[in-house]
N, C-alpha and C positions, 0 to 999 in steps of 0.2 A: 508372643509371636501369630498373636489371633488375628492382627493389622497386617500382615505382610501377605496374604493371599490378595486381601483387597488391593495393597499397591500394587502388585502384580496383576489383577484386574485393570486397575488404572491403564496400566503401561497397555496392557495386551487393546485397551478398546484404540488404541491410538492406532493399531494395525500396522500396515505394511511391511518395513523390514526390521521393526525394532518389538514385535510379537513376541518371539523367540527371548526377549530377556525377561518379559513377564513371567513366558513360560518357568523359565528357571526359578525365580525370586517365588512361586508357589511352588515348587517342585522340592526347595531346598525349608521352604518355611514348615511345607507336610512332614520332611522325612526327619526334621532336627529333633522333635518332641519323642517322637519313636525311638530316636538313635540313642539321647541324654536318658528318658525315663526306664528306656527297656520295655514296655509297655505301650499298646493300643487300647485306649479308653473306647466306651461307645460313640461321648461325644465328637472325640475326635474321628472316629471312624464316619458318622457322618457327614463331618468337614473333608474329610480325605473326596468322599464320593462326588461331594459336590462341588468341590474345586476341579474334581479330573472333569466331571462332565464341564464345566468353563471352558477347560483345556483341549477338550475336544473341538470346541465352537469358536477358540478364541481366533479373531482375525480373517475365519472363512467370509464372513459379511463385505469387509473391506476389502477383500482382494476380489472378491467377483465386482463390486461396485466398480474397482479401477479396470477390471478386464472388460466390462461393460463399457467403460469411455472410452478404452482405448478403441474398441469396435464401433463404438458410434463417429469415431472420428473419420474414420474409413469409408465407414457403410452410408451414414446419415447422407439423407436428401433435402434435408429444407431445415431451418433455421430453429423450430420448433424444437424437433429431436435433439438437435449438437444443446439448443437451450436445458432443455429438461435433464440430459447430459452431465453440464456441465453444474448444474441447481446441484443434482445429485453431490457431485465429487467435489464442489466447493464445501456440502457440508463436512465432509469427510476427510477434507485436506487442510480442516484447523489445527494450524501449527501454534506450540504454546511461545515460540517464538517471537511471533507477530504480538502477544498480547504481550509477552515483555517490553517488547519495544512501545507498546502504545502507553506504557505505565511510567515510561521514563521521563526526566521533565517533569513527573506530577509535585507538588509540594507536599511532602509528606509532614503527619504531625500535625496538633491544632498551632496556628500563630498565636507570638505573644502579643501583648497591645501595641508594642512600638513596633516590630515585625509587621503587624498588619499595618499601622500608621507608615509605614516605612515604605509597603508595598502600596497603596495607592497614591501615594505621592511620587512613585518612579511609573504609576500604569496614568497617571493624570496627565504625566510630561509626554509619554509615549500618544495615548489618545490625542493630543495637541499636535502631534506631530516633531517634539525637541527627542530627540533622540532617535528616533524611528526612521529605518532605512532601509533602502529595498535591495537585496542583492538577487542577480537573477542566474540561472540555470540553463545553457540548451537541451531542448529536443532536437534529438538527429536522424537525420534521415538514416538508417542500415546501408544503406546500397553506396550512394552518394558522399554521405558525410557531412553534408551542407547541413545549416541550421534549418529548420523544420517552424519552431519557436521558440520561445526563453520563456520559462516560468518563472514568478515575480516570489521572491522568499522573502520574508520581513527578516529584519537584524535590527540588535537593540543595544545600542552603544552606551560604555557608560558600564555594563554590566557581565560580568561572569559568567552569568545562567542563559542557557539557547534558547529559543524562540518555544520550544515544547512548555520551558517552565513558567513563562512569561501568558502564553495564551490560558494554560493552566490556571495560575493563580487568576487571572481574569475573572475566567470563569467561577471560581471559588468566591471572588467578590462583586459577581454581579457585574462586571464591567466586559464580558465578552464579545459583546456585541458590539460595543463602542470601538475596542480596539481592532476588531475585523474590518469596520467601517476606516478608520484611522490606516490600516495595513490598504483598503480600497482605494483610497483617495490620493496613496503615496504610489498606486500602484497604475493608476489610469492617468498620472503625473508623467510616469514613463512611456505609456500607451501610444501619445503623440509625438515622442522620440524615437522608437525603435525604428533597427533599419527599416528600407522599404523590403516592401516584399515577405517579410519575419511578423508573423504572430505575437503573441503577448497572452499569457497565462494568466490568472487569477485566481486565489484562492477563497472559497467561500460556504461557508454551510449552509444548508438549506432556510433554516428558519431565521437569518442574517439576510440569505436572497430576497427571503419572502416578505422583508421589511418594508414599510412604505420610505424610510430615509433609506434605505440601500437605494429603491429604483428610484427614487429622486436623484440622486447621484448620477445612475446610468442613465435616465431620462436627460440629464445635462451633456452629455456625449453626442453631439447627432449622430455620426458614423461608430457604429460597430464593427462594424468590419475588419477583422483580424482580431478580435478578443474571444479570448476563450474563457470562459466563467468552470471554474473548478468544483463540483460537489462531490462529499465524501458517501460512497455507498450506504452507509449508515445514513448519515441523514437523509437521504434520498429515500430509504425504505422508512421511514419517518414519517416523511411528507411530498410523496411523490405526486397525488393526488394534487394537492394544491398546489404544486410547482410547474404543474400543464400552462395554468391561467396565465402566470406571471413570464416561463418562459417563452410562451410562441411569439411573444409582443417582441422579445429580445432579440431572438432569431428573424424574424421578420427585416429587423436593422441591421444584420449582417453578423451578430454574435454567434459563437458557437458554444457548443455543450458539452464538459467532460465529464464522465464519472470516475473521481479518482478510488484509490485503495480499494481496487475489486477484489475479492481474494483474500482479504483481512479477515475474514470470519464471519461476515453479515449476511451472506450468500442472498443478495437482494437481484441476481439477474432478472428475476420476474417484474422489478418494480421498473428494471433498466428499460422496457417495452416502451412506455406510458412516455418516454419522455425524450427519446429517440436522439441521444446524443452522436456529437459526433466523433467523439474521441473516447476510448476505454482506456482506464489507464491501470495496470494491473500493479499489486500493491507486492513489497521488496521480500514479501512474505515467499510470495511463489517465485520468486525470481532468483534469491541466494540460494544458490548452488545447484541450480537446474538441472546442468550439467553431469551432475550425477544420484539426479532424483527421477527414475522413471514416471510414477504417477502425477508428478505436477507439469512432467512435459507433456503427457497424454492431456492432462487439463488444459494446459494454455493451448495445445495444438486445436482443441474442441473449440477453445474459444477464439483461436482465430481461423476457424470458418463459421462462426458464428458472427463476429465482426463483419468478415467478408460477404455474408447473408443480407445482413441489415443496414450494411453503410454504414458502417461506422470503423475509424482509424484507431488499431490498438497499439498504445504506447508500453514498453516494457520499461518499468520503475526496480532503480537500485541497483543498476549493471555494474559489478568491480568488475570482472575479471574476462579476460578475451573467449574462456570457454565457456561463460555463460552467454555471451555477444553468440558466437558460433552458430550456438545448438541455438538459439531465437530464430536467427537469421535462415537457419535451417527449418523450422517449423512457421516459419513466412508472418513473422513479427516486422513491420514496415517499421517503427521507430521506437527509439531508444532514450535513456534519460538514467545517469549516473556517474558516479564517479571517476568509470572509465573513458566515458564517452565526453565528458564535460563538468568540471566544478564549479560552487556558485561562484561567482566574481562580482565587481561592479560592472556595470550596463558599460558597453556591452564588449560580454570577453569577442577577441579576434582571435576567432577560430580559425583562419587561415593559417598561424604563427605558433599559435600554443595546443600541445596536444597532451591529453593526458597520460601518464607513463603508464604503461602497458602492466596488469599486476597479474601473476599466474594465480591458475585457479587454488593452489594448495598455498599459496598467502594468507599470511591473518587479513582479516577487511580493513578499510579503512573505515574512518569513521566522520557523522558530519559537523565536524565541528571547527571548520574553516573561517577566519573572522571575514568581516567584510571587505578587509583590506587588504588579504592575500592575493596574488599575483592569478590569475582570472586562468583555468583553463578551458580547455575546449577540445573539439574534436577536428582534424584537419579536412577543409571542404577541398568539393573537385575530386576526391579519391574514397573509397570502400574504408569503414571502421576495422573491418576486420583484418586482421596480422596474417600476413603474406607465408 
């Protein structure tokens, strides 16, 4: 039972609404030996005193930080104050479920010689463009329901595994950069075919974007107006200074930069100021269930204020329920992406006639397992996405 107080401490360290669970675990662990043995040893007295001290302070720091964040949202008069509040809160708001999502699709265990050979052969085909296709998912204006942009998403034909598996496999076999460039090549083919007035977003890690081979591919595109290059907050933190030298020429040619996965646990808000992105994309770990979480709502509200002051558009990812979208609209988030607003499909989903079915906030969430052949879903154009 000595480990139970430690487990309870870990639960309490999350703070917020669940710290009472940790307190219950600690109290039960302290009381059980006394009940069973009918006596209290000196060692157990010391453990009780230490644990009770923890109980008195648990959750206090988290609650104070969340209070400061809510105050900052209402009282801040400059971007720096909001940035500081958001940076602190993003460290507090790290979620275990986000870490679990990032682990999905990763190849588990060591590969046998045959499995490695088959994986290498499959990756070689994908890198050559054989079996690699691109689906697109709409990014929509919350108020008008019109498509602001499409995000290009890789799909791998003939495989039961999802994209996360193949990108993780490519990283394990040293082919991640080559696979990313193959996806970029396929996305750039779509770029010239996109509907008029609509942007196309492509995903690149910062190291691949810095690679001369990638820059050569982008240099072959004379006009980059309408292209959005998404880099994750994680790789931005690792490469923010080097990125400045390559992003500026791309921006001069019309490309826009987006920082993806904000709030996934990397807390790179200060690095974001060095690259001046046009878009800030909030990770789904901040959005999922936000209508039931005041702490995350306060954080997103602060980021809305920050994005407005620095001139970036905020995009909420992973929206699956109408209640989430309604709250985000109240907070002032202008752009939305997720299964509620439109599923990935073949280019280009006819968003005028296909509307993603409404999903109630207490329903089981959907998963991104849709095959590229599935009927594309989207938000109705010309009207609000919010339920009447």
